[in-house]
C-alpha positions in Angstrom: -23.7 46.1 59.0 -20.5 44.3 58.4 -19.3 43.6 54.9 -16.5 41.4 53.8 -14.0 42.7 51.3 -11.9 40.2 49.3 -8.7 41.0 47.7 -8.7 40.1 44.1 -6.1 37.5 43.5 -4.3 37.1 40.2 -4.7 33.3 40.4 -8.4 33.5 40.2 -8.2 35.2 36.8 -5.8 32.6 35.4 -7.7 29.4 36.3 -10.2 29.3 33.5 -7.7 30.3 30.7 -5.2 27.7 32.1 -7.8 25.0 31.9 -8.9 26.1 28.5 -5.2 26.1 27.3 -4.8 22.5 28.7 -7.8 21.3 26.8 -6.8 23.0 23.6 -3.2 21.6 23.8 -4.6 18.1 24.4 -6.8 18.2 21.3 -4.1 19.9 19.1 -1.6 17.2 20.1 -3.9 14.4 19.2 -5.0 16.0 16.0 -1.4 15.9 14.9 0.0 12.7 16.5 -3.1 10.7 17.2 -4.4 7.6 15.5 -6.3 9.7 13.0 -4.0 12.7 13.0 -2.0 14.4 10.3 1.1 12.2 10.7 -1.1 9.0 10.5 -2.8 10.4 7.4 0.6 10.9 5.7 1.6 7.3 6.6 -1.7 6.0 5.2 -1.2 7.9 1.9 2.4 6.4 1.6 1.1 2.9 2.3 -1.8 3.5 -0.2 0.7 4.6 -2.9 2.9 1.5 -2.3 -0.1 -0.8 -2.5 -1.3 0.9 -5.7 2.1 0.3 -7.3 2.0 -3.4 -6.2 -1.5 -3.6 -7.7 -0.4 -2.2 -11.0 2.5 -4.6 -11.1 0.2 -7.6 -10.4 -2.4 -6.4 -12.9 0.3 -6.1 -15.6 1.6 -9.6 -14.7 -2.0 -11.0 -14.9 -2.6 -9.4 -18.2 0.7 -10.9 -19.6 -0.4 -14.3 -18.4 -3.8 -13.9 -20.0 -2.2 -12.8 -23.2 0.1 -15.8 -23.1 -2.8 -18.2 -22.4 -4.8 -16.7 -25.2 -1.9 -17.3 -27.6 -1.8 -20.9 -26.5 -5.4 -21.6 -27.3 -6.3 -24.1 -30.1 -7.4 -21.5 -32.5 -4.2 -19.4 -32.6 -1.4 -22.0 -32.7 -0.8 -25.4 -34.1 -0.8 -28.4 -31.8 2.9 -29.1 -32.1 3.7 -25.5 -31.0 1.5 -26.0 -27.9 3.2 -29.3 -27.3 6.6 -27.5 -27.6 5.6 -24.8 -25.1 4.2 -27.3 -22.6 7.4 -29.5 -22.8 9.6 -26.4 -22.4 7.6 -25.2 -19.4 7.7 -28.7 -17.8 11.3 -29.4 -18.8 10.5 -32.6 -20.6 11.7 -34.0 -23.9 11.4 -37.2 -26.0 14.3 -39.7 -26.2 14.8 -38.9 -29.9 15.0 -35.1 -29.6 18.1 -33.0 -29.4 18.1 -29.9 -27.2 20.0 -26.8 -28.1 20.3 -24.2 -25.3 20.2 -20.5 -26.4 21.6 -17.9 -24.2 19.3 -14.9 -23.9 21.0 -11.6 -23.0 18.9 -9.1 -21.2 
């Protein structure tokens, strides 16, 4: 009876580990540089922090405006003070009034 003997080749032992290494390197690369990877996560956190600062600034501005409107309501100021504030905001005056400009230093 005839039998065949094959020489063991070194390439046969390296095929499966080489394919596994290729798959692993693909997934590792995309877990760092992909759309949902580590670098994208850091960029998202920076963008989130920037938007939170903008939100805090806008909330403070809105609260200041609400406080200003509350001070201008009928119950808290006299009508001529409201009239004065409105004319100052609209840059209007009566013909018999004298305007004195004050310089505000910041």
